[in-house]
C-alpha positions as CSV (number, residue, x, y, z in Angstrom):
1,X,-50.8,-50.9,-51.7
2,X,-52.1,-50.3,-55.2
3,X,-55.4,-48.6,-55.9
4,X,-55.5,-51.0,-58.9
5,X,-57.5,-49.7,-61.9
6,X,-60.5,-47.4,-62.1
7,X,-64.0,-49.0,-61.9
8,X,-66.0,-49.4,-65.1
9,X,-67.5,-46.1,-66.1
10,X,-64.6,-44.0,-64.6
11,X,-61.8,-42.8,-66.8
12,X,-58.8,-42.2,-64.5
13,X,-55.4,-41.6,-66.1
14,X,-51.9,-40.7,-64.9
15,X,-50.5,-37.9,-67.1
16,X,-47.4,-35.7,-67.4
17,X,-47.3,-31.9,-66.9
18,X,-48.7,-31.5,-70.5
19,X,-51.6,-33.9,-69.8
20,X,-50.1,-36.6,-71.9
21,X,-50.7,-40.1,-70.5
22,X,-47.5,-41.7,-69.1
23,X,-46.5,-45.2,-70.0
24,X,-46.5,-48.1,-67.4
25,X,-43.7,-47.8,-64.9
26,X,-43.9,-44.0,-64.8
27,X,-45.5,-41.4,-62.5
28,X,-47.3,-38.1,-62.9
29,X,-50.7,-36.5,-62.1
30,X,-53.8,-38.5,-61.4
31,X,-56.7,-37.0,-63.5
32,X,-60.3,-37.8,-64.5
33,X,-60.8,-36.9,-68.2
34,X,-64.5,-38.0,-68.4
35,X,-67.3,-37.0,-66.1
36,X,-69.1,-39.6,-64.0
37,X,-72.2,-39.5,-61.7
38,X,-70.4,-39.1,-58.3
39,X,-67.9,-36.5,-59.4
40,X,-67.8,-33.3,-57.3
41,X,-69.8,-30.8,-59.3
42,X,-69.2,-27.7,-57.4
43,X,-68.7,-26.0,-54.0
44,X,-71.7,-24.2,-52.6
45,X,-71.4,-20.5,-53.2
46,X,-67.8,-20.9,-54.5
47,X,-68.1,-21.5,-58.2
48,X,-64.9,-19.7,-59.1
49,X,-62.9,-21.4,-56.3
50,X,-64.2,-24.8,-57.5
51,X,-63.0,-24.1,-61.0
52,X,-59.6,-22.8,-59.9
53,X,-59.0,-25.7,-57.5
54,X,-60.1,-28.6,-59.7
55,X,-60.1,-27.5,-63.3
56,X,-57.3,-24.9,-63.8
57,X,-54.2,-27.1,-63.8
58,X,-55.4,-29.0,-66.9
59,X,-58.2,-27.1,-68.8
60,X,-61.2,-29.4,-69.2
61,X,-59.7,-32.1,-67.1
62,X,-60.6,-32.8,-63.4
63,X,-57.5,-32.8,-61.2
64,X,-57.9,-33.0,-57.4
65,X,-54.2,-32.6,-56.6
66,X,-52.9,-36.2,-56.3
67,X,-49.8,-37.6,-57.7
68,X,-49.7,-41.3,-58.8
69,X,-47.7,-43.8,-60.8
70,X,-48.5,-46.8,-62.9
71,X,-46.7,-50.1,-62.2
72,X,-45.7,-52.4,-65.0
73,X,-49.2,-53.9,-65.2
74,X,-50.9,-50.5,-65.5
75,X,-52.2,-50.5,-61.9
76,X,-52.4,-47.1,-60.2
77,X,-50.3,-46.4,-57.1
78,X,-51.1,-43.2,-55.2
79,X,-48.1,-41.1,-54.2
80,X,-49.9,-38.5,-52.2
81,X,-50.6,-34.8,-52.7
82,X,-48.5,-33.3,-55.5
83,X,-47.2,-30.7,-52.9
84,X,-45.7,-33.7,-51.2
85,X,-44.2,-35.3,-54.4
86,X,-40.6,-34.5,-55.2
87,X,-39.2,-34.2,-58.7
88,X,-35.7,-35.8,-58.6
89,X,-34.0,-35.8,-62.1
90,X,-37.4,-36.1,-63.7
91,X,-38.6,-38.9,-61.4
92,X,-41.6,-38.3,-59.2
93,X,-41.0,-39.6,-55.7
94,X,-43.4,-39.3,-52.8
95,X,-42.1,-38.0,-49.5
96,X,-44.3,-40.6,-47.8
97,X,-42.7,-43.3,-49.8
98,X,-39.2,-42.4,-48.6
99,X,-40.4,-41.9,-45.0
100,X,-42.0,-45.4,-45.1
101,X,-38.7,-46.9,-46.4
102,X,-36.7,-45.2,-43.6
103,X,-39.0,-46.3,-40.8
104,X,-38.9,-49.8,-42.1
105,X,-35.3,-49.9,-41.0
106,X,-35.0,-51.3,-37.4
107,X,-33.0,-48.3,-36.2
108,X,-35.5,-45.6,-37.2
109,X,-38.5,-44.7,-35.0
110,X,-39.7,-41.7,-37.0
111,X,-38.8,-39.8,-40.2
112,X,-39.7,-36.7,-42.1
113,X,-38.6,-36.0,-45.7
114,X,-38.6,-32.9,-47.8
115,X,-37.5,-32.0,-51.3
116,X,-34.8,-29.3,-51.3
117,X,-33.7,-27.3,-54.4
118,X,-30.8,-28.9,-56.1
119,X,-28.9,-27.4,-59.1
120,X,-28.2,-30.9,-60.6
121,X,-31.3,-32.9,-60.0
122,X,-34.0,-30.2,-59.6
123,X,-34.8,-31.4,-56.1
124,X,-32.7,-33.4,-53.6
125,X,-34.1,-35.6,-50.9
126,X,-33.3,-34.5,-47.4
127,X,-34.4,-36.6,-44.5
128,X,-34.6,-36.1,-40.7
129,X,-34.8,-39.2,-38.6
130,X,-35.3,-40.0,-34.9
131,X,-33.6,-43.2,-33.8
132,X,-35.2,-46.0,-31.7
133,X,-34.0,-46.2,-28.1
134,X,-32.7,-49.4,-26.8
135,X,-31.8,-50.8,-30.2
136,X,-28.2,-51.7,-31.0
137,X,-27.3,-50.2,-34.4
138,X,-24.4,-48.5,-36.2
139,X,-23.7,-44.8,-35.6
140,X,-22.3,-41.8,-37.3
141,X,-21.4,-42.0,-41.0
142,X,-21.8,-45.7,-41.0
143,X,-25.5,-45.5,-40.0
144,X,-26.2,-42.7,-42.5
145,X,-24.8,-44.8,-45.3
146,X,-26.7,-47.8,-44.1
147,X,-30.0,-45.8,-44.1
148,X,-29.3,-44.3,-47.6
149,X,-28.6,-47.8,-49.0
150,X,-31.7,-49.2,-47.3
151,X,-33.9,-46.6,-49.1
152,X,-32.2,-47.4,-52.4
153,X,-32.9,-51.1,-51.8
154,X,-36.6,-50.5,-50.9
155,X,-37.4,-47.9,-53.6
156,X,-34.5,-47.6,-56.0
157,X,-31.2,-45.7,-56.3
158,X,-33.0,-42.5,-57.5
159,X,-34.7,-42.2,-54.1
160,X,-31.5,-42.3,-52.0
161,X,-31.5,-39.2,-49.8
162,X,-28.9,-36.6,-50.6
163,X,-28.6,-35.9,-46.9
164,X,-29.9,-37.6,-43.7
165,X,-29.8,-35.9,-40.3
166,X,-30.4,-37.6,-37.0
167,X,-32.4,-35.5,-34.6
168,X,-33.9,-35.9,-31.2
169,X,-37.2,-34.3,-32.1
170,X,-39.1,-33.2,-35.2
171,X,-40.9,-29.9,-35.3
172,X,-44.6,-30.6,-34.5
173,X,-47.6,-28.6,-33.7
174,X,-49.4,-29.1,-30.4
175,X,-51.7,-31.5,-32.3
176,X,-48.8,-33.6,-33.4
177,X,-48.6,-32.6,-37.1
178,X,-45.0,-32.4,-38.5
179,X,-44.2,-28.9,-39.9
180,X,-42.4,-30.0,-43.1
181,X,-42.3,-26.4,-44.4
182,X,-40.0,-25.5,-41.6
183,X,-37.7,-28.4,-42.4
184,X,-37.7,-27.4,-46.0
185,X,-36.6,-23.9,-44.9
186,X,-33.7,-25.4,-43.1
187,X,-32.8,-27.8,-45.9
188,X,-32.7,-24.9,-48.4
189,X,-30.7,-22.7,-46.0
190,X,-33.5,-20.1,-45.7
191,X,-34.5,-18.3,-42.6
192,X,-37.0,-20.5,-40.7
193,X,-40.6,-19.3,-41.0
194,X,-43.1,-18.7,-38.3
195,X,-42.6,-21.4,-35.6
196,X,-45.0,-20.1,-33.0
197,X,-47.4,-23.0,-33.5
198,X,-44.8,-25.6,-32.6
199,X,-45.1,-27.4,-29.3
200,X,-41.4,-26.6,-28.7
201,X,-40.1,-23.7,-30.9
202,X,-36.5,-24.5,-29.7
203,X,-36.5,-27.7,-31.8
204,X,-35.9,-25.7,-35.0
205,X,-32.9,-24.0,-33.6
206,X,-31.3,-27.3,-32.8
207,X,-32.1,-28.8,-36.2
208,X,-30.8,-25.7,-38.0
209,X,-27.5,-25.7,-36.1
210,X,-27.1,-29.5,-36.7
211,X,-27.7,-29.3,-40.4
212,X,-25.3,-26.5,-40.9
213,X,-22.6,-28.4,-39.2
214,X,-23.1,-31.6,-41.2
215,X,-21.9,-32.3,-44.7
216,X,-23.9,-33.4,-47.8
217,X,-23.5,-37.1,-48.4
218,X,-22.2,-38.2,-51.8
């Protein structure tokens, strides 16, 4: 849900990459442009690291690394870490937002989304999904189209995945964390990085082979 608006005494804004506030209905970077009593003032023994982490992106403005958007009423909606926010044709779309839309479909048990370089849109949305067992649903190209249309209905046409791949497993560490950087390697046709921390390193080989044999959707 929405984080609504900042409490009195806190100046929180959503800005573009030049620190200019965006209008309602648009997304960007969540910043604090005025100090307040509970703001993080430093990291013990790491003054330079503190400045580099929180003050270097926009000089003189506190930026913790979160992306956000304003709805039509000016309420703030968090999109997640900017590292997890894709830029598709100038629109900022959260990977979490697309994943949530996919798993809201009755056929999808789990989903992981990454932004892959695209010559036309800057980044294209590539999704990897695990289907629910014991549920009757469409299959093949019919299911992929159904899932893409479902995301468009839930979020908007701009968020429709460029490509969706059905997989049996997602690359996870032994603690259960999805390794999205490895999925991005596959989506961008790069050599897969270090997979030694995966619970099952063979998962990436199967995903890579499957993606290469599939075709981009329209």
